N, C-alpha and C positions, 0 to 999 in steps of 0.2 A: 504494500500500500504506500503510495507516494506521499510525501509531505503535503503536497498541494491537495490531494484527496483528503488527507486527514484534516487539513484546515477547513475545507468545505464541509466535511462531516461535523466538525466542531461548530461551524456556523449554523448548520441545520439543527443541531442539538440546542444551541443557544436560542434560536428562534422558538423552539418548542418549550423551552423553559419560560420564555416570554409569554407564550400562549397559556401555559399553566398559570402564571401569575394573573394574567388578564381574566381568565375564565374562573379561577378559584377564588380570587381575592378582590378583583376590581369590577366584576360583572355588573353589579348594581350601583357602583360608585359613578360619579359624574364622568370621570375619565374613561372608564370602561364602557359606559352607555354611549359616550360620544364616538369611541372607536368602532363599536358595533352598530351604532345607529339605533339604539333601543330606547323605548319609552320606559319611564320609571316603573310603572305597574307591571309591564311585561318582564322587565329585568328582575324585579322582586319575585314574580311568580316562577320564573325559570332558573333562579339562582342555583338550586340544588342540581338541576340537570347540567348546567354550565360547569359547576364544580366537578361533576363526574367526568365530563368531557376534558376538563383541564387536567384531571388526574391521569387520564389516558395519554394526553400529550406529554406529561411528565415521564410516563413509562417509556414512550418513544425516545425521549431525550436520554433517559437512563441507558437504554439499549445502545444508542449511538456512542455515548460516553464509554460504556463497557467495551465497545469494539475498539476503542482507542487505547485502552489500558488493560492489562500489561502486554497485550499480544503484539503490538507493533506491526511488523510486516508479515505476520503469519497468515496462513490460509484460514484459520479460525476467525481472525479479526475481519478479514474480507467477507467471510460468510455471514457473520453477525451483522456487519454494516449493511451488506446487501439485503438481508432480511428486513431490517428496520427501515432502511430507505425505501424499499419496495412497499412496505406497509404505509409509509407516509405518502408516497406517490399515489397509491390507490385511494387513500383517504382524501387526498387533495383533489383528485379527479372526481370522486363522488361528491365532495363538498361543492366543487365548481358546478356540477350538474344539478345539484339539488338546492343549494343555498345562494352562492354568489360566484360569479366568474372570477372575481378577485382572488379567491382561494387558490385557483390554479397558479397564479403568479406568486402569491405570498408563501404558500405551503409546498405545492408540488414542484414548481420550477427549481427552487434551490436543491430539493432532494434529487431531481432528475440530473442536475449538473453534478452534484456530488457522486451519484451513482455512475454517471458517465466517466468521471475522473477516476473513480475506483476501478471500473472495468477496463480502462485504458492502461492501467499500470500492471 
């Protein structure tokens, strides 16, 4: 696994930690509502669902971080990263089809780039 692929994998993990924070802790706060374009009543009603979704994003980030340590350039690291990046890409495509096209660019595209870099090394 190249250093460039590792940097992109870390970037995707960082994005998913950000999604965790937004969905678990800021969903019904003014900043979270603004980012997601939510009305206060809907944000309040869907807070538990968003927190659950945020937790899943945290697991995706944890898997990517796991692929970076302590494996380095091993086949196991590449397999783990490939699995989690593929999960993120599928979730991003589904989110783009069902929620917002923006999800394709914010979630799926960085993972696609990371996976391409991983597979090219």
